[in-house]
C-alpha positions as CSV (number, residue, x, y, z in Angstrom):
1,M,78.3,150.5,-5.2
2,D,77.9,153.1,-2.6
3,E,74.8,155.4,-2.7
4,D,76.5,158.7,-3.8
5,V,78.0,156.8,-7.3
6,K,74.2,155.5,-7.5
7,R,73.2,159.1,-7.6
8,E,75.9,160.0,-10.0
9,L,74.7,157.2,-12.4
10,E,71.0,158.4,-12.8
11,D,72.0,162.1,-12.8
12,L,73.9,160.9,-16.0
13,K,70.8,158.7,-17.0
14,S,68.5,161.6,-16.8
15,M,71.6,164.3,-18.9
16,V,72.0,161.6,-21.4
17,T,67.7,160.6,-21.7
18,A,66.8,165.0,-21.3
19,W,69.2,165.3,-24.3
20,K,67.9,163.0,-27.0
21,E,64.7,164.5,-26.1
22,S,66.7,167.8,-27.7
23,Y,67.8,166.0,-30.3
24,I,64.1,164.1,-31.1
25,K,62.8,168.1,-31.3
26,L,65.8,169.9,-32.9
27,A,65.1,167.1,-35.8
28,R,61.3,168.2,-35.8
29,E,61.7,171.5,-35.8
30,E,64.6,171.9,-38.3
31,G,65.1,168.5,-39.9
32,G,68.2,166.2,-39.5
33,G,68.8,162.4,-40.3
34,E,71.3,159.5,-39.7
35,Y,73.5,162.8,-38.9
36,L,72.1,163.4,-35.8
37,V,72.4,160.2,-34.6
38,E,76.0,159.8,-35.2
39,E,75.8,163.4,-32.7
40,Y,74.5,162.1,-30.4
41,G,76.0,158.8,-29.9
42,A,79.7,160.9,-30.4
43,E,78.4,163.4,-27.6
44,I,77.7,160.3,-24.9
45,E,81.0,158.5,-25.9
46,E,82.6,162.6,-25.6
47,F,81.5,163.6,-22.2
48,V,79.6,160.8,-20.4
49,F,81.6,157.6,-20.8
50,P,85.4,159.0,-20.0
51,Y,83.7,159.8,-16.6
52,V,82.3,156.6,-15.8
53,F,85.0,155.0,-16.7
54,K,87.1,156.7,-14.1
55,I,84.2,156.2,-11.9
56,M,85.0,152.7,-12.5
57,K,89.1,153.1,-12.7
58,L,88.6,154.5,-9.0
59,G,86.6,151.5,-7.7
60,G,83.2,153.4,-7.9
61,M,81.5,150.7,-10.0
62,E,82.1,147.0,-11.0
63,M,82.8,146.3,-14.6
64,W,79.0,144.8,-15.1
65,E,77.2,148.0,-14.1
66,L,80.1,149.7,-16.4
67,E,78.3,147.0,-19.0
68,E,75.0,147.8,-18.2
69,F,75.3,151.5,-17.9
70,S,77.4,151.3,-21.4
71,Q,73.5,149.0,-22.4
72,F,71.4,151.8,-21.0
73,C,73.0,154.7,-23.3
74,Q,73.4,152.2,-26.6
75,Q,69.9,151.7,-26.1
76,Q,69.0,156.1,-26.1
77,V,71.0,155.7,-28.8
78,L,68.9,153.2,-30.5
79,E,65.4,154.6,-29.5
80,F,66.6,158.4,-30.6
81,R,67.1,156.9,-34.4
82,E,63.4,154.8,-33.9
83,A,61.9,158.2,-33.3
84,L,63.5,159.4,-36.0
85,I,62.6,156.6,-38.3
86,D,59.0,157.3,-37.0
87,M,58.9,160.8,-37.9
88,G,60.5,159.9,-41.2
89,A,63.6,161.9,-40.8
90,I,65.4,158.5,-41.9
91,L,63.7,156.5,-44.8
92,V,65.2,152.9,-43.9
93,E,62.1,151.0,-45.0
94,K,62.2,152.4,-48.7
95,E,66.1,152.4,-48.7
96,E,65.3,149.0,-48.0
97,S,62.7,147.9,-50.6
98,D,64.2,150.5,-53.4
99,A,67.4,148.1,-52.7
100,R,65.3,144.5,-53.0
101,E,63.7,145.8,-56.3
102,V,67.3,145.8,-58.0
């Protein structure tokens, strides 16, 4: 992968991380839940993945590099969900314990 593509991917990673922070701030200020996780993931799929796939198709990166970038994005979505759980915006543990009681 050439240096221009590396810089571009780093910029995209920074953008995805900034979106995550923005969504966390939104959840703190206005509340929210699982739907925010879905919106965040959809935003990545709609705006980031097509661009990165095009880079790969044009020969700017290998499949394993695409997979690595995709894993980074998936990790950001998981981290966002965990942040919402920590904030109490998603009540996974309570829902799981309620299900066990039935």
